[in-house]
N, C-alpha and C positions, 0 to 999 in steps of 0.2 A: 317854835320848833328849836330844839337844841341840836348841836352838831359835834361830831368828833372827827379827827383828822385821819386821812388815809396816809399811805406811805410817803406821799409827796406833798403833804400839807393841804390837800384839798378838803373842804368841808363836806362831810357826808351826814345827812340827817340821821339821828339815832334811830328813827323809825323808818324802815324801808317798806316798799309796797311789793309783796310777793304776788306775782301775776299768774300763778298756777290755778287759782280758784276764782277766776272772774265769775260774776253772776251769769247764770244761764237761763235761756228761754227755751225749754226743751233741750235738744242736743246742742244747740248753737249758743255762742256767747251773746248775752244781752248787751248789745253795743250801747244802747241809750243809757242804761243804768251804769254800765262800766265807765262810760265817758263822764257821767256825773261824779262818780266816786274818784276817778283819776284827777279830774279838774279840782275837786275839793281838796284832795291830798296835796297837789302842787301849790294851790293857793295858800295852804297852811304850812308850807315849807318842806314837805317831803320831796327829796330830790333823787332818791335811789330806787330804781325799779328793776326787779329781778324776774327774768323769764328764762325760757330754755327752748331749744329746738323741738323737743318732744312734747312740750305742753300743748295740748290740742287747741289750735287757733290763737294762742296767747301772743306770740310774736307779731302776727299780722294785726291783731286788735290793738295792741299797744302802739305799733307803728302808725296805724291809721289815725288813732286819736291824737297822738303827738303831732303828726303832720297836719291834720285838719286844723288844729288850734295853734300852730306855729310855736310849739313848745319844746322842740327837740333840743335846742341849745340851753334850755333851762334845767335839764335833768341829766342824770347819769343812767345809762342803760347797761345792765348786766345780763348777759346771756351765756349759753353753755354749749360747748362742742360735744356731741354724742360720740365720744371716742370709740365706743364699743361698736360703732358702725363703720369705722375707718379701716380701710385696707391699703390705702396708698396716699401719696401726697396729693394726687388729683382729687381724691375723695374729700380731703380737707378743704381744698379750694372750692369744690362744688357746694359743700355744705355751708361754707362761709359766705359764698355768694347768695345762698338762699336766706341766711340770716339777714343780710343787708337788704335784700329785696322785700322780705316780709316787714322788716322794721322801718323801711323807707328812710334809710340813712346810709352814709358812706363810711361810718366808723362805729366801733363798739368801745364803750368806755371801760368796761370790766368784762373780760372774757375768761370763762372758766372751763377747765376740763371737767365734764359732768360725771359725778360719781366715780372719781378716780379711786380705784380699789386698793392698789398696792404698788410697790416700786417695780415689780415685774411688769405690770401693765404699762407704767411710764417708760420703762426700757423698750418695750415693744413699740410704743409710739415714737420713741427716738429713732428706732431702726427704720420706721416708715417716713422719717423726715420732719417730725413735729417741731424740732428745735429751729430748723431752717425756716419752716412755715411761720412760726410765731415771731421769730426775729425779723423776718421780712415784713410782716404785717405791722409790727411795732415800729419799725424804722420808717415805714410809709405813713404812719398815723392811722391806719385802718383799725388797729387795736391799741388802746392806750395803756391798759394794765392787764396782767396775766395772773390767773389764780386757778384754784381747783376746789371743787366741792367734794365732801367726803362723808361716807357712812362706813363705820368700821371701828376697830379698837384704837386705843391711844398709842400703843407701841408702833403700829404701822403708820398712824398719822404723823408721829414725830419723824419717822424715817422719810416720809414723803415731803415734809417741810424742808428737810435737808437735801432733797434730791434735785432741787433746782432753785434758781434765784427768783422765787415767786414775789409778786407784788401784794398779794392778799390771799386769803383762804376763806372757806365757808364750811361750817360744821352744824350738825344737829346738836342743840344744847338747850336744856331747860332744867328746872329744879328736880325733875324726876330722873333725868339723864346725867346728873352731875358727875357720876362716877362710872358711866357707861359711854359707848360711842367714843369720840375723841375726849370728851369729858373735860373737867376743870384742868386736869393735867395737860391735855392737849392745848386748851385755850391759853394757858399760861406759858407753855413752851413756844407756841407760835408768837405770842406777844414778846417773849424774851428775844426772839429772832427779828423783831421789828415788823412783824406782819400784822396788818389790820385783820380782824376776824369778824366776818359776817355770820350772823346767827340765823339758822332756819329751824322750823318746827319749835318755836318758843312755847307753843301750847300743845305740843304732841299731836298735831292734826286735830285739835279740838278736844282731845281727851281731858286736858286739864281744865276744861270749862264745862263741856256737855256730858261727860261720862264719869264725873267724880262720884265716889260712894257717899252716902249720907253722912257717915262719920267724918269724912274730910270736909264736907260742906258745913257741918256743925262746928268744926274747929274754926273755920273762917268766920262764921256768924258770931261766935263767942268772943272773938278778939276785939279789944276795945277800940281799935282804929279800923274804920270801915274800909273795905276794898272788895271789889268783885274778884273771883278766882282769876280772871284774865288780867286784871290790874296787878294783883300780887305776883303773878308769873312774870309779867313784863318788868315790874319794878325790881324783882330779884336779878334779872339780867342787867338792867341799866345800873344797878348798884356796883357792878364790877367794872373797873377801869379798862380791863383787857377787851371788853366788848365794844366793837366799833359801831355796828348797826344791827338792829333786830328786824328781821323780815316778818311781816304779818300778812297772811293771805286773806285780806279783807274783802268780803263780798256783800257788804251792806253798808249803807250810809251811816247807820247807827254805829257799826263797828269802826268805821273810819274816824268818826268824830270822837268816839270814846278813846281810841288808841292815841289819837293826836293829843287829847287832854292829858292822858297819862304820861305821854312822852314829854310834854311841856313842863310837867311838874317833877319828873324823876331826876335824881342826881346820884353821882357816885357817893357811897357811904351813907345813904339815907336809911338803910336797914340796920337796926341795932341788933344786939344779941337776942332780945326778946322776939323780934320779927323772924330772925333766922331759926330760932327754936320752934316757933309756931309752924314754919314751913317744913321743918324736919318732922314734926308731928303729922302734918298733912301727908308727907311721903309715906310715913309708917302706916297711916290709915289706908292709903291707896294700896300699898303692898299687902297689907293683911287681908284685904278683901279679894284682890285680883290674882295674887301670885298662885301659880299652879293651875289656874283655870284654862280651859281650852282657848278661849278668845285671847287671853293675855299671852299665852305661848305663841299664838300666831303673830300678834303684834310685835312681840319681842324678837321674833325671827325674821321679820320683814326686811330689816336692814341686812341681816345675814344673807338673805336670799338675793338682795341686790348685788352683793359682792360675789357670791358663789355663781350666780346665774350668768354673770357677765364673762366669766372665764372662757366658756366654750365658743365665744364669738369669733375667735380667730380660726376655729376649725372649719373644715370644708362643709359647705352647705348641704351636700348630699348626706353626710353623716348625721347632721342635725335633723334632717327631714325624718330619718328613721327614728331618732330619739323623740322627736315631736309627737309622732303617732303613738309611740309607746307611753309617753308621759300622759297623753290624753286619756288613754285607757286606765292608767294608774290613778290619775286624779279622780276619774269617775268612780272607781272602786272606793277610794278613800272617802269621797263625798257621802257615800251611803252609810259609812260607819263612824263618821267623825265625832259624834257626841261623846264617845267614851275613850277617846285617844289620850295617850300619855304624852310626855314631853318628847320622846324620840319620834313618835308618829307626827307630832306637830311640826317638828323640824323637817322631816321628810316631805310633809305636805307642802310646806312653803318652798322647799327646794324644787319640788316637782312643778309647782305653779311658776316658779321663776324660770325654769327651763322652757316651760310652755310659752311664756312671754317672749323668750328669745326667738322662738319659732315665729311669733308675730313680727318681731323686729326684722328678722332676716327675710321674711316674706315681703315686707315693705321694701327692703333694700333691693330685692330681686325684681319687684314689679312696679316700684314707685307708686304704690297704692297708699295714699295719704291716710285713709280711714284706719288702716291697720296700725299706724303709729298712734293715732288717737286712742284706739282700743287698748293697746298695750300700756300706754301711759295711764289711762284711766284705771285699769286693773291694778297696776303697781301702786297707785295712790290709794285705792281701796284697801289693798293688803296692808299698806303702811298704817292706815287708820283703823285696822282691825275689822273692816267691813267685809267679813268673809262671805256672807250670803250674797251680797251685791256682786262681789268679784266672781263668785261661782256662776251666777246668772249670766254675766257677760261672757265668761269663758265658754260655757256650754252652748250659749246661743249661737256663737260664731264658729265653733270648732269644726262642726261637720262640713260646712261649706269650705273652710280652709283646707281640710284634709283632701276633699274631693279635687280642689284646684291643684294641690301638690301632686296628686297621683296622675294628673293629666300632663304635668310638665315633663 
């Protein structure tokens, strides 16, 4: 395994283990298979494990496996504060305590503000006491480093980089998103400020492997140097010195072993002009087939929904309950007509589903009902991956029961 330095000179494996997509046995995490994969990853030098409060069962599974095998001190744990659920300093303390309990630890190595959307959101958190909270935790050793994860455009990302003395940041970045999201510009800006950059969604939720058009696959196959689509996508990232660690949501032993091999062979500057040109041709092939289609519009606006849907979280719960019911009806209507929708309709659809998910999040906050967290996180992931049918199935299955409960409160 190869390593790159964090802000303070610690070695971080260039391949990190993304813990959102652990193998599952039905609805539950397959602990036996997950343990095998995590142990193999650690044995081969992976030392960075990324989870989050809202990933269903992830923190608890990671904590249990590390504790059982006495491996906590051999790895770095990154997890995320769901700031969109925070209304007070007490709320920060409560959620942080839950992190530690689930992870079976007394400190977090890398602590992120999850899906920080804009400077205004950061200012709201400052008003709630986030600076004092973070400084106290860092002073006590309960938090070692502080960062944020981001879905949004490069302009706002650069503003957020300058809004606080961060230790690191995390962005969605891959060869298809080179000039969207934070993009190459954001990556290079963060690097210029001395920030290590952790990369998420290097394969676009599997799209750059499992959902490539035939024309893109033919380009890879015709290139004289062999590489799978996943290997080319990862090598493109590790070719860039500004990239510190690439997270991969590995959920099979085959995937773990293949990614470890690729990471051990990749170096900065490996890709020449010919390889870069080949990948640009792949991007053009992907865009020529998918641009303008309904599924692609949904996937493109998923990150937009994350940002927009988080904004109402500070509003009163009573107001959002009314919005929740209205959005349910709106989404049901759209579902019946979605096949012929144009771009504007696709945007409205994702916004509506985003607001619907906020209803789930707030319902959990009000009732401490863990399953609603899992439901909302699952649907968000499905939207981000363009799995519209699956997301709708989950939404419609649980909506009626949730509305009935709301009406009785």
